[in-house]
C-alpha positions as CSV (number, residue, x, y, z in Angstrom):
1,M,54.2,24.9,-18.4
2,K,53.2,23.1,-21.6
3,K,53.7,19.4,-22.0
4,K,56.7,18.5,-24.2
5,S,57.0,15.6,-26.5
6,S,59.2,12.7,-25.5
7,P,62.6,13.0,-27.3
8,E,62.5,9.2,-28.0
9,S,59.0,8.8,-29.4
10,G,57.7,12.3,-30.1
11,R,54.5,11.4,-28.3
12,P,53.1,13.4,-25.3
13,R,54.1,12.2,-21.9
14,S,51.7,10.0,-19.9
15,F,52.0,12.1,-16.7
16,N,50.4,15.4,-15.8
17,I,53.0,18.2,-15.5
18,N,51.1,20.2,-12.9
19,V,50.4,17.1,-10.7
20,A,54.1,16.2,-10.9
21,L,55.0,19.7,-9.9
22,D,52.6,19.7,-7.0
23,T,54.2,16.4,-5.8
24,A,57.7,17.8,-6.1
25,L,56.6,20.9,-4.2
26,R,55.2,18.8,-1.4
27,L,58.5,16.9,-1.1
28,F,60.6,20.1,-1.1
29,R,58.4,21.6,1.6
30,E,58.7,18.5,3.7
31,K,62.4,17.7,3.3
32,G,64.0,20.9,2.0
33,Y,66.0,21.1,-1.2
34,E,69.1,19.0,-0.2
35,G,67.0,16.6,1.8
36,T,65.0,15.7,-1.2
37,S,66.8,13.2,-3.4
38,L,66.2,12.4,-7.1
39,S,65.0,9.0,-6.0
40,D,62.5,10.6,-3.7
41,L,61.2,12.7,-6.5
42,T,60.9,10.0,-9.2
43,K,59.2,7.6,-6.8
44,A,56.7,10.1,-5.6
45,M,56.1,11.5,-9.1
46,G,55.8,8.1,-10.6
47,I,58.3,8.7,-13.4
48,N,61.9,7.7,-14.2
49,R,64.9,9.9,-14.3
50,P,65.0,10.4,-18.1
51,S,61.3,11.5,-18.0
52,L,62.1,13.9,-15.1
53,Y,65.1,15.4,-17.0
54,A,63.1,15.7,-20.2
55,A,60.2,17.5,-18.5
56,F,62.1,19.8,-16.1
57,G,65.8,19.5,-16.6
58,D,67.8,18.7,-13.5
59,K,66.8,18.8,-9.8
60,R,67.7,22.5,-9.5
61,A,65.4,23.4,-12.4
62,L,62.6,21.3,-11.0
63,F,63.0,23.1,-7.7
64,E,62.8,26.5,-9.5
65,N,59.5,25.4,-11.2
66,A,58.1,24.2,-7.8
67,L,59.2,27.4,-6.2
68,Q,57.5,29.5,-8.8
69,R,54.3,27.5,-8.3
70,Y,54.5,28.0,-4.6
71,S,55.3,31.7,-5.1
72,D,52.2,32.2,-7.3
73,F,50.0,30.7,-4.6
74,Y,51.7,32.6,-1.8
75,H,51.4,36.0,-3.5
76,V,47.6,35.6,-3.9
77,Y,47.5,35.4,-0.1
78,L,49.9,38.3,0.2
79,R,47.9,40.5,-2.2
80,E,44.7,39.8,-0.2
81,A,46.5,40.9,3.0
82,L,47.9,44.1,1.4
83,Q,44.5,45.1,0.1
84,Q,43.1,45.4,3.6
85,E,41.9,48.9,4.6
86,T,44.3,49.5,7.5
87,G,47.8,48.6,8.6
88,R,46.4,46.8,11.6
89,A,44.1,44.8,9.3
90,V,47.0,44.0,7.1
91,A,48.9,42.6,10.1
92,E,45.9,40.6,11.3
93,H,45.4,39.1,7.9
94,L,49.0,38.1,7.5
95,L,49.5,36.6,10.9
96,L,46.2,34.9,11.5
97,N,46.0,33.5,8.0
98,S,49.6,32.3,8.4
99,A,48.6,30.4,11.5
100,R,45.8,28.8,9.5
101,L,47.8,28.0,6.3
102,L,51.0,26.8,8.0
103,A,49.1,24.2,10.0
104,D,46.7,23.1,7.3
105,P,46.5,19.3,7.5
106,Q,46.0,19.1,3.8
107,N,49.6,20.5,3.1
108,P,53.1,19.9,4.5
109,R,53.7,22.1,7.5
110,G,55.7,25.2,7.2
111,C,56.6,27.5,4.4
112,L,58.8,26.6,1.4
113,F,60.6,30.0,1.7
114,V,61.9,28.8,5.0
115,Q,61.8,25.0,4.9
116,G,63.4,24.8,1.4
117,A,66.7,26.2,2.6
118,L,67.1,24.2,5.8
119,A,70.5,22.4,6.1
120,C,71.7,23.7,2.8
121,G,75.4,23.1,2.3
122,E,77.8,24.9,0.0
123,G,76.5,23.0,-3.1
124,A,73.0,24.5,-2.6
125,E,74.1,28.0,-1.7
126,S,72.3,29.4,-4.8
127,V,69.1,27.8,-3.6
128,R,69.5,29.3,-0.1
129,Q,70.2,32.7,-1.6
130,E,67.2,32.5,-3.9
131,L,64.9,31.7,-0.9
132,I,66.4,34.6,1.0
133,N,65.6,36.8,-2.0
134,H,62.0,35.6,-2.0
135,R,61.6,36.4,1.7
136,G,63.1,39.8,1.1
137,K,60.6,40.6,-1.6
138,V,57.7,39.7,0.7
139,E,59.1,42.0,3.4
140,K,59.5,44.7,0.8
141,E,55.9,44.5,-0.3
142,I,54.7,44.7,3.3
143,R,57.0,47.7,4.0
144,R,55.6,49.5,0.9
145,R,52.0,49.0,2.1
146,L,52.8,50.2,5.6
147,K,54.6,53.3,4.3
148,R,51.3,54.1,2.6
149,A,49.4,53.4,5.8
150,K,51.7,55.9,7.6
151,A,51.3,58.5,4.9
152,D,47.5,58.1,5.3
153,G,47.8,58.7,9.0
154,D,46.9,55.1,9.8
155,L,50.1,54.6,11.8
156,P,51.4,56.9,14.5
157,P,54.2,59.3,13.5
158,T,56.7,57.4,15.5
159,A,56.0,54.1,13.8
160,S,58.6,52.7,11.4
161,P,57.1,50.9,8.4
162,A,60.5,49.2,7.9
163,D,60.7,47.9,11.5
164,L,57.1,46.8,11.4
165,A,57.5,44.9,8.2
166,A,60.6,43.2,9.6
167,F,58.6,42.4,12.7
168,L,55.7,40.8,10.7
169,A,58.1,38.8,8.5
170,S,60.0,37.6,11.5
171,V,56.9,36.4,13.3
172,M,55.5,34.7,10.1
173,Y,58.7,32.8,9.4
174,G,59.1,32.0,13.0
175,M,55.6,30.5,13.0
176,S,56.7,28.5,9.9
177,V,59.5,26.9,11.9
178,R,57.1,26.1,14.8
179,A,54.5,24.7,12.4
180,A,57.1,22.4,10.9
181,S,58.0,21.2,14.4
182,G,54.4,20.1,14.9
183,K,52.7,23.0,16.7
184,S,49.0,23.1,16.2
185,R,46.9,25.8,14.5
186,A,45.6,26.9,17.9
187,E,49.2,27.4,19.2
188,L,50.2,29.3,16.1
189,K,47.1,31.5,16.4
190,R,48.1,32.4,20.0
191,V,51.5,33.5,18.7
192,A,49.8,35.6,16.1
193,E,47.5,37.2,18.6
194,T,50.3,37.9,21.1
195,A,52.3,39.6,18.3
196,L,49.3,41.7,17.4
197,Q,49.1,43.1,20.9
198,A,52.4,44.9,20.1
199,W,50.9,46.7,17.1
200,P,51.3,50.5,17.5
201,K,48.1,52.4,18.3
């Protein structure tokens, strides 16, 4: 996103758009959409409300920008997983790296696709639905890759790519909830390894 000029002075803003977005993203991951107030955002970002509105629009628009930033990062990780040589390797990459990333001490625990929609009321229904859509897209990408694995003979004839994709998504998002509740990386890794024991041979 390019910096815009201040509507009052025509001069560039004194804050960095990307840094501000990263700050907003961290708050949304920690508190969810509804749990993050405008006061939380302006204080953490070091700007006033007029500057926030001028740069991003309203809170909903800011969330969409933060979500896109998170989605861009997440899909790099997803693409790396889907490029693995076998279906089993895809599953290992997804689950073991989820354990690592979700409990990374450098970032808020959990996944924005899950945490962002926690405790959303009717006023934030569109946010909840948007996050559901993002999770659905991830599962669809995994299912497409596993269909190819089955066509290549990499999965047994009785295996269902749709069921396996749903299984992997469920484990990953369940791990996100556990990470947000304070579970360690080692504990999440054990969940991932247990899930992998159920992978069809």
